[in-house]
N, C-alpha and C positions, 0 to 999 in steps of 0.2 A: 237673826242678828242683823242689825242695820248696817248698811255699807258705810265706808269711811266718808264718802262724799256727803251722805245724808247727815252724818253726825256733825261734819264741819259746818253745815249750813246754819246751825244754831248760833254760830259766832257772827254777830251782827256787824263786827268791825271788819269782816272779810267779804270780798266780792268774788263770785265764781264765774268763770268763762269757759267756753268750749271752743277749741280751734279745730277746723277741718283741714286735713292735708291730703292731697291727691295728685295724681299725674294729670298734666294738661295736654291738650292736643297742640301740635305744632303744624306749621304750613311748609309745604314743599317749595323749592325754588320757583315752581310755576304757580304759586299762591293757592294750591289746593290744600284742604285740611287732610293731614295724613291720619288714617284710622288705626295705625299700629305704632307701637313703641318697643324698642329693644329692652329685653329683660335687664340688662346691665345698667340701663338708664332710668329704670322705674323705681319710684320711691316705695311703692307697695311691695315690690320684690325685695327691696332693701329691708323693709319691715319684716317680711317672712324669714329671710335668711340671716339678718343681722339686727335683730330686734333690740338687743342691749346697746349696740352702737347708736341706733336711732334714738333710743331713750336718753342716752348721754348727750346727744346733740340738742334735743328738745329741752332737757333739764338745764343745760348751760345757757341756751338761748333765752329761756324764760328767766333764769336767775339774773342775767345781765340787765334786764329791764324791771326787775322786782317781782316777777311771777314765780309762785311756788308750785312745782310740778306735783300733780296728784295721781293721774292715771292715764293710760293710753289703751285704746281699743280699736278694733277694726269692725266696721259694720257695712254690710252683713259679714259675719265671720267666715262662713264657708268651711271647707275642709282644711286640713293642715297644709296641703300643697296648693291651695287655691290662691289665685292672684286677683280675685275680685275684691270689691269693697273699698270704702274710704276710711282713712285713719282719723280718729278723733282724740284730741288731747285735752284733758281737763287741768285747769290751773285755778289757784286762788291767789288773791293779793289784797293788801290793805287798801281800803277804798280811796284813801288820800293819795296813793302812789300813782293811780291811773291818770294819764294825761292824753291829750289828743294824738300825740305822735308816738305813744308807747307801743301800740300795735304795729305801726309802720317800722319802728326800729326792730321789733321782734321778728317780723316777717323778713326783713332784709337780712337779719342775722341767720335765720334758718336757711334761707336760700344760699347764702354765702358758704355756710358750713357744709351743706349738701353738695355744693359744687366740687368740693374736695373728693367726693366719691363718684364724680361723673354724672351727677343727677342735676339736670339744668332746667327741665320743664315741669314745674309743679305749680299748684294753686294752694295758697295759704289764706284762709279767711275765717273770720269769727262768725259763729252760728248760734242760734238759740236752741236748736234741736239737732238730732243726728240725721239730717236729711242728706242723701247722697247725690253726687254728680256723676254723669257718664264720663268714662275714661277711655283712652286708646287701648286697643286690644294687644295682648301679648300672646304670641303663638306658643303652643305647648312645647314644640321641639326647641324653640329658643330658650324657654324657661328651664327645661330639663338640662340642656347643655350648660347654661349658666350655673345652675345648681350643682351639677357635677364638677365643673371647674372650680367653683367656690369651695366645695368640700375637699377637693384634691389639694388646693392651696393650703387649707387648714391642716390637712394631713401632713404636708411637708413641713409646715411651721412647728407642729408637735414634735417631729423628729429632730428638727434643728434645736429646739429648746431642751430636748432631752439629752442632747449631745451624743446620741447613739448614731452609729454609722448608717447612712441612708442606703437602703438596698438598691440594686440596679434597676428593678422593674419600674420605679416611678418615671424614669426617662422614657420608657416605652409608652406609659400612660400619657405623658405629656405630648409625645409625638402624635398619638392617636387623637387626643383632644384637639390639637391644632388642625389635623386633617378633617375632623368632624366639623369644626367651626367653618372651615373653608369650603366644605362640600355644598354644592348647589342643589336645590330641590327642583325637580322637574315635574311639571304638571301637564295634563292634557285636558282640553275643553271639548267635550263631545255633546252635541245636541242637534236638534232639528234646525232648519233655517229660520232666520229672523226671530231669534229669541234672546239676542243680546251678547253673543260671543265677542263680536268686534268691539262693542262698548266696553266690556271688561278689559280686553287687551289694550285698547286706547287709554283707559284709565290707569292701568299698570304702567304704561309707557310715560304718562304724564307724572305719575307719582315718583318715578325713578329718573326723570329728566333733570338735567343740570342747566343752570343759567349760562348765558354766553360768557359772563365774566368769570365764572368758576371754571368753565372749559378752557378759557384763555390762560388762567393761572396754572393749569396743569402742563402747559407747554405743548409744542408741536411734536408729533411723532417723528422719529428719525428712522428712515429706511436704510438698510445696510449699505447701499451704494453711496450714500451721503457721508459716510464715515471716512475721514481723511486718512490716507496711508494704508498700511496693511497690518493692523494691530492683531495681536493674538487674542484668543478667546478670553483669556484671563484679563487682559487690559479692557476689553469691551465690557465684561461683567462688572469690573470695578468702576468704570467711568460712564458707560452709556446704557447700561441695562434698563434703567427705569424709563428711558425714552423710546425704546424699541417696541415694535408691535407685539401684542400678546403671544402670537404664534411663534415668533422668534425667541421670546423669553422662555416659553415652555420648552422649546427645542434645546436651548442652551443649558437648561437645568439638568438635562439628561446626559450632557457631554462630560466625560471624565478627563479627557486630555485637554487641559486648558492652554497648552503651548501651541496648539494648531493655529494656522492662519484662519482668522474669522471669516473673511470674505470667500475664500475657497470652500470653506465648510458649508456656508449657508447658500451659496450660489445655486446648487441643484434644487432647493426648495423655494427659491424666489423667482417669480415670473412677473416681469414688468408689463403693465397694461398700456396699450398705445391708443390715444384718442385722436380723432380728426377734427372734432368740434372744440374750438378754443373755449367756448362758453361752458362746456361740460367740465373741462379741466379747471377753470376758475371756480366753478360751483363746488 
């Protein structure tokens, strides 16, 4: 049986186009090309987990400029949980409808609609065949965590729509998911001398570095002795917590009695460094 697209090609009044949609690389603040992308920001993960939502976006974006949606595929397809491949969308349209700015309007519309789903770095272009572009990598652990979180949110929505009482255990799952997202991965680089360990570490530092302007926006760290007066732990948590050093913030999270004097509490764990070289202090 002939495919729908082959049947439609006999209609001489219609023109057919193929659009390629994929994730694009972005640059770090140090102007390096970042080889990774978060699963939550990937259009190909969006296709795997929310294919109908993506179809609706592409259908509406095409309809707004006179394109009639035909089909969407991923090439190469891979396995069900694979995040490889480029997305290809087929459209047809009356020949007289197409103008020079039609595709520009379509591309802007797709990008704008996907931004509502936190997807900002994509490539949308018109192609003659299903040739694929290289895309940033998605780590397997990041994809699995995002997939788990997405399915959990759907699970909660189903309970809410059914108006059934939500059992207590979803709160435990939610807490575990938050802890899983915040958990840091530790790695060790073991090898012989002069094989590139330092190069890899320097590259990782550059990829995670911030610009001076971004660092300035975050504000200066406040040390405990700079806090005016003798506030309670509760007051510091409410007003100053974000500006404190990480070790102090972690310490305060474990404190149950928020009515304690903050400075008396943290004094035993704070040790001031004394410098004799003024240049070191300024640096």
